[in-house]
C-alpha positions as CSV (number, residue, x, y, z in Angstrom):
1,M,-89.6,-27.3,-14.0
2,N,-86.2,-28.8,-14.8
3,M,-85.1,-31.1,-13.6
4,V,-81.3,-30.2,-13.3
5,S,-80.5,-27.1,-11.4
6,V,-77.4,-25.3,-13.1
7,S,-75.7,-22.4,-11.8
8,A,-73.3,-19.9,-13.2
9,A,-69.8,-19.6,-12.1
10,V,-66.0,-18.2,-13.4
11,C,-63.5,-20.5,-14.0
12,K,-60.4,-20.3,-12.4
13,P,-57.1,-20.7,-14.0
14,V,-55.1,-24.1,-13.4
15,V,-52.0,-24.1,-11.0
16,A,-49.3,-25.9,-13.4
17,S,-46.5,-26.8,-10.3
18,F,-46.1,-27.0,-6.6
19,N,-45.6,-23.3,-4.9
20,P,-46.6,-23.4,-1.2
21,A,-46.9,-19.5,-1.4
22,S,-50.3,-19.8,-3.8
23,L,-51.6,-22.7,-1.7
24,R,-54.1,-19.8,-0.5
25,N,-55.2,-18.7,-3.8
26,M,-55.6,-21.9,-5.3
27,D,-58.3,-23.2,-6.8
28,S,-58.8,-27.1,-5.6
29,L,-60.6,-28.3,-7.8
30,S,-58.4,-26.8,-10.9
31,L,-55.7,-28.7,-8.9
32,F,-57.1,-31.8,-9.2
33,R,-58.1,-31.8,-12.4
34,H,-54.7,-30.5,-14.0
35,H,-53.3,-33.4,-12.0
36,R,-55.9,-36.0,-13.1
37,N,-56.2,-39.4,-14.5
38,N,-57.6,-39.8,-18.0
39,K,-61.3,-39.8,-16.5
40,E,-62.8,-36.7,-14.0
41,K,-63.1,-37.7,-10.7
42,V,-66.6,-37.6,-9.0
43,V,-67.2,-38.4,-5.1
44,V,-69.8,-40.7,-4.0
45,I,-71.2,-41.4,-0.7
46,M,-73.4,-44.2,0.2
47,G,-75.4,-46.0,3.2
48,A,-78.3,-47.1,4.3
49,T,-81.3,-44.2,5.4
50,G,-80.8,-42.6,8.3
51,T,-76.9,-42.9,8.5
52,G,-76.1,-39.3,7.6
53,K,-75.0,-39.4,3.9
54,S,-76.5,-35.8,3.7
55,K,-74.9,-34.2,6.4
56,L,-70.8,-35.9,5.4
57,A,-72.0,-34.7,1.5
58,I,-72.7,-30.8,2.9
59,D,-69.3,-31.4,5.2
60,L,-67.3,-32.3,2.6
61,A,-69.0,-29.6,0.3
62,T,-67.8,-26.8,2.4
63,Q,-64.6,-28.3,3.1
64,F,-63.9,-29.4,-0.7
65,P,-65.5,-25.7,-2.6
66,P,-66.4,-25.3,-5.1
67,A,-68.1,-28.7,-4.6
68,E,-72.1,-29.5,-5.3
69,I,-74.3,-32.4,-4.6
70,V,-76.2,-34.7,-7.0
71,N,-79.2,-36.8,-4.7
72,S,-79.6,-40.0,-5.6
73,D,-82.5,-40.6,-3.4
74,K,-85.0,-42.2,-5.5
75,M,-87.9,-40.5,-3.0
76,Q,-86.3,-37.1,-2.3
77,V,-86.2,-36.1,-6.2
78,Y,-89.7,-35.5,-6.3
79,E,-91.1,-32.2,-5.4
80,G,-93.1,-32.2,-1.8
81,L,-93.7,-34.0,1.3
82,D,-90.5,-32.5,2.4
83,I,-90.8,-34.0,6.4
84,T,-92.1,-37.2,4.6
85,T,-88.7,-38.0,2.5
86,N,-86.7,-36.3,5.1
87,K,-84.9,-33.7,2.6
88,V,-82.5,-31.5,3.8
89,T,-83.5,-28.0,5.0
90,E,-82.3,-24.8,3.0
91,E,-80.3,-23.9,6.6
92,E,-78.7,-27.4,6.4
93,R,-78.0,-27.4,3.1
94,R,-75.1,-24.3,4.0
95,G,-75.3,-22.7,0.8
96,V,-74.5,-26.0,-1.2
97,L,-75.9,-25.9,-4.3
98,H,-78.1,-29.3,-5.1
99,H,-79.4,-30.9,-8.0
100,L,-81.9,-33.5,-8.4
101,L,-83.7,-32.5,-4.9
102,G,-87.3,-32.0,-5.0
103,T,-87.5,-30.9,-9.0
104,V,-89.5,-33.6,-10.4
105,N,-93.7,-33.9,-10.5
106,P,-94.8,-36.1,-8.1
107,N,-96.7,-37.9,-9.8
108,T,-94.5,-39.0,-12.6
109,N,-92.1,-42.2,-12.2
110,F,-88.7,-41.4,-12.1
111,T,-86.8,-44.3,-12.6
112,A,-83.1,-45.2,-13.1
113,Q,-82.5,-44.3,-16.6
114,D,-84.0,-40.8,-16.0
115,F,-81.9,-40.8,-12.6
116,C,-78.7,-41.9,-14.9
117,D,-79.3,-39.3,-17.8
118,H,-80.2,-36.6,-15.6
119,A,-77.2,-37.0,-13.0
120,T,-75.4,-37.4,-16.0
121,L,-76.3,-34.3,-17.3
122,A,-75.3,-32.7,-13.7
123,V,-71.9,-34.0,-12.7
124,G,-71.0,-32.7,-16.6
125,S,-72.6,-29.1,-15.7
126,I,-70.1,-29.1,-12.2
127,L,-67.1,-30.4,-13.8
128,G,-67.6,-28.1,-16.6
129,R,-67.7,-25.1,-13.5
130,D,-64.3,-26.5,-12.2
131,G,-67.2,-27.7,-9.5
132,L,-66.2,-31.5,-7.5
133,P,-69.6,-33.4,-7.9
134,I,-70.5,-35.6,-4.7
135,I,-73.2,-37.7,-5.4
136,A,-75.2,-38.6,-2.3
137,G,-78.5,-40.7,-1.6
138,G,-79.3,-44.4,-0.5
139,S,-80.7,-45.3,-3.7
140,N,-78.4,-48.2,-4.5
141,S,-80.1,-49.0,-7.4
142,F,-80.0,-45.7,-8.9
143,L,-76.3,-45.5,-8.0
144,D,-75.7,-49.3,-9.6
145,A,-77.3,-48.3,-12.8
146,L,-75.4,-45.2,-12.6
147,V,-72.2,-46.5,-12.2
148,N,-71.9,-50.2,-13.6
149,H,-74.2,-50.0,-16.9
150,H,-74.7,-46.3,-17.7
151,T,-72.1,-46.4,-20.7
152,E,-71.0,-42.2,-20.6
153,F,-70.9,-42.0,-17.2
154,R,-68.2,-45.0,-16.6
155,L,-66.3,-44.2,-19.6
156,R,-66.0,-41.1,-18.5
157,Y,-65.3,-40.9,-14.9
158,E,-63.5,-42.6,-11.7
159,C,-65.8,-42.8,-8.3
160,C,-64.2,-42.7,-5.0
161,F,-67.2,-44.3,-2.4
162,L,-67.4,-44.0,1.1
163,W,-70.1,-45.7,2.4
164,V,-71.5,-44.6,5.8
165,D,-71.9,-48.0,7.7
166,V,-73.7,-47.8,11.2
167,S,-74.4,-51.5,13.2
168,L,-78.2,-52.6,12.2
169,P,-79.6,-52.6,15.6
170,V,-78.4,-49.4,16.9
171,L,-79.7,-47.7,13.5
172,H,-82.9,-49.5,13.9
173,S,-83.3,-47.7,17.0
174,S,-82.4,-44.3,15.9
175,L,-84.4,-44.8,12.7
176,S,-87.4,-45.1,15.5
177,A,-86.8,-42.1,17.3
178,R,-86.5,-40.5,13.8
179,V,-90.0,-41.4,13.0
180,D,-91.3,-39.6,16.6
181,R,-89.3,-36.6,15.5
182,M,-90.9,-36.7,11.9
183,I,-94.3,-37.1,13.1
184,H,-93.7,-34.4,16.0
185,A,-92.5,-32.1,12.8
186,G,-95.9,-32.3,11.0
187,Q,-95.5,-35.6,8.8
188,V,-99.2,-37.0,9.3
189,H,-100.5,-32.9,8.5
190,E,-97.9,-32.9,5.4
191,V,-99.2,-36.6,4.2
192,R,-103.0,-35.2,4.9
193,K,-103.0,-32.8,2.0
194,S,-102.1,-35.0,-0.1
195,F,-104.6,-38.3,0.8
196,Q,-106.8,-39.2,-2.0
197,Y,-110.1,-40.8,-1.0
198,H,-111.0,-42.9,-4.0
199,N,-107.2,-43.8,-5.0
200,D,-105.6,-46.8,-3.1
201,D,-102.6,-46.8,-5.7
202,Y,-99.8,-46.3,-4.1
203,T,-97.2,-47.0,-6.6
204,V,-97.0,-43.9,-8.7
205,G,-94.3,-41.0,-8.2
206,L,-94.1,-39.9,-4.5
207,R,-96.4,-41.9,-3.6
208,K,-94.4,-45.2,-3.2
209,A,-92.8,-43.4,-0.4
210,I,-92.7,-44.4,3.2
211,G,-94.5,-42.3,5.2
212,V,-97.2,-42.1,2.8
213,P,-99.7,-45.3,2.2
214,E,-99.2,-46.7,5.7
215,F,-101.4,-43.6,6.8
216,H,-104.1,-44.9,4.4
217,D,-106.4,-46.7,7.1
218,F,-106.5,-43.8,9.5
219,F,-106.8,-41.1,6.8
220,R,-109.8,-42.8,5.5
221,A,-111.3,-43.6,8.8
222,E,-110.6,-40.0,9.7
223,A,-112.5,-38.6,6.3
224,D,-115.3,-41.0,7.1
225,G,-115.9,-39.4,10.6
226,A,-114.7,-42.5,12.6
227,D,-114.5,-41.8,16.3
228,E,-111.6,-40.6,18.5
229,R,-110.5,-44.5,20.2
230,T,-110.8,-46.1,16.3
231,K,-108.4,-42.7,14.8
232,Q,-106.0,-43.4,17.7
233,R,-106.0,-47.0,17.2
234,L,-105.3,-46.6,13.4
235,L,-102.8,-43.9,13.8
236,E,-100.7,-45.6,16.3
237,A,-100.4,-48.9,13.8
238,A,-99.9,-46.0,10.6
239,I,-96.5,-45.2,12.8
240,A,-95.6,-48.6,14.1
241,S,-96.1,-49.7,10.5
242,L,-93.6,-46.7,9.5
243,K,-91.1,-47.6,12.2
244,T,-90.9,-51.5,10.8
245,N,-90.9,-50.3,6.7
246,N,-88.1,-47.9,7.3
247,C,-86.0,-50.7,9.2
248,S,-87.1,-53.4,6.8
249,L,-85.5,-50.8,4.0
250,A,-82.0,-50.3,5.9
251,N,-81.7,-53.6,5.8
252,R,-82.4,-54.3,2.2
253,Q,-80.1,-51.2,1.7
254,V,-77.3,-52.7,3.4
255,Q,-77.7,-56.1,1.5
256,K,-77.2,-54.1,-1.6
257,I,-74.5,-52.6,-0.5
258,H,-72.1,-55.2,0.6
259,R,-73.2,-56.6,-3.2
260,L,-71.7,-53.2,-4.6
261,Y,-68.9,-53.6,-2.3
262,G,-67.7,-56.8,-4.1
263,M,-67.7,-54.9,-7.4
264,W,-66.5,-51.5,-6.4
265,K,-63.8,-53.0,-2.7
266,R,-61.2,-51.1,-4.5
267,N,-62.7,-47.5,-4.5
268,M,-64.8,-48.3,-1.5
269,H,-63.8,-47.0,1.9
270,R,-66.3,-47.8,4.9
271,L,-67.2,-45.1,7.4
272,D,-68.4,-46.7,10.5
273,A,-70.5,-44.0,12.4
274,T,-71.9,-45.9,15.2
275,E,-70.2,-44.6,18.0
276,V,-72.0,-41.2,16.7
277,F,-75.1,-42.4,16.9
278,L,-74.4,-44.2,20.8
279,K,-73.6,-41.1,21.8
280,N,-76.1,-39.0,20.2
281,A,-79.3,-39.5,21.8
282,T,-78.0,-38.1,25.2
283,R,-74.5,-36.3,24.5
284,Q,-74.6,-34.2,21.4
285,E,-71.0,-32.7,22.2
286,E,-69.7,-36.3,21.8
287,A,-71.2,-37.4,19.2
288,E,-70.0,-34.3,16.7
289,E,-66.1,-35.2,17.8
290,A,-67.1,-38.8,17.6
291,W,-68.5,-37.5,13.7
292,E,-65.4,-35.5,13.0
293,D,-63.1,-38.6,14.2
294,H,-64.7,-42.0,12.9
295,V,-66.4,-40.1,9.6
296,L,-65.5,-36.9,8.9
297,S,-61.6,-36.5,9.4
298,K,-61.8,-40.3,8.1
299,S,-63.1,-38.5,4.5
300,R,-61.2,-35.9,4.4
301,R,-58.2,-37.7,4.2
302,I,-59.5,-40.5,1.7
303,L,-60.5,-37.7,-0.6
304,N,-57.5,-35.8,-0.3
305,K,-55.7,-38.5,-1.4
306,F,-58.1,-39.3,-4.1
307,L,-58.2,-35.7,-5.2
308,Y,-54.7,-35.0,-5.1
309,E,-52.1,-38.0,-4.7
310,D,-49.9,-36.5,-7.3
311,T,-49.2,-33.8,-5.7
312,H,-49.8,-34.2,-1.8
313,V,-50.8,-30.8,-1.9
314,A,-54.6,-29.7,-0.8
315,P,-55.0,-26.2,-0.9
316,A,-55.7,-23.9,2.2
317,G,-58.9,-24.4,4.1
318,I,-58.6,-28.4,3.2
319,A,-57.6,-29.7,6.6
320,A,-54.3,-28.5,6.1
321,S,-53.4,-31.6,9.2
322,V,-54.8,-34.2,6.6
323,V,-51.7,-32.9,4.3
324,I,-49.0,-32.5,6.1
325,A,-49.7,-35.9,8.0
326,S,-49.5,-37.6,4.6
327,S,-46.5,-35.8,2.7
328,P,-43.0,-35.8,2.7
329,P,-41.1,-33.9,5.2
330,A,-39.6,-31.4,3.0
331,M,-43.3,-30.8,1.0
332,A,-45.0,-31.3,4.5
333,A,-43.1,-28.3,5.8
334,A,-43.8,-26.4,3.1
335,A,-47.5,-26.9,3.2
336,A,-47.2,-25.9,7.0
337,A,-44.9,-22.4,5.9
338,A,-48.5,-21.8,3.7
339,T,-51.0,-22.2,6.2
340,H,-49.6,-19.8,8.4
């Protein structure tokens, strides 16, 4: 199975100059490629596990079309265990093409070098179709290897980094609740199907994923015919360990992001989603409003500047209010007229 998915697309004409009347028909990526610097532009979305990186990537991909997403989560690259690795569903993808998501043999080790090679190919193919590459995922070691150490990527691409951040106490509570939802969705049954009684090596491929080794003792007791009380105790211990390990992972990821921020801060933008998570448990509508206010609208403004800074113009469908707010008066009036 190919690790990098490629689809055909027809390249659209580049718009050579600003014409308000043509905004509705303008190819957004052709516009930014015409006005780009020497390097092609790539968006990178990062953050700890469970902070909403995938949601932001898909939201932006639908608002800055044609965009495609390159997964940079080292467990989500593997085929299988979709609940355990928290992969976005087909419905959640909203038609946005994803690369390196569930395509790698789960019994092999997909290294940082493998990611660099395949991600670079994916980014090149997206740009070759006049698309916007959005790299999104929580594996900061993959991103570090790609952006800081992969020569071809460093020479060819300019990155805008969006960091989705959530206060750790709030995130820990959310991660605990997410584990409960995953268990309810069938995670135990999903992992049980891959359990191997005589194999306690959890250092290869998908078996390294949080949510697999934690259940080993439970499944072994289950296979040995243990009594219900013993199995229940081991299951509860596995779930508690799963919650602890998710929180520990989030802590390590945040520490790594802070180190990367020291290198990338000129192009790295922190988006505080804490308010979203505080409201999400009981006030879904308010949580969506907070997401728009604190995360999505800020991201649109950042990307508008990153992609179209030479024109002060964004194509129709990309938040005209963002363009109008940041444009000179005459151009703002022309952009506003073109959207009506």
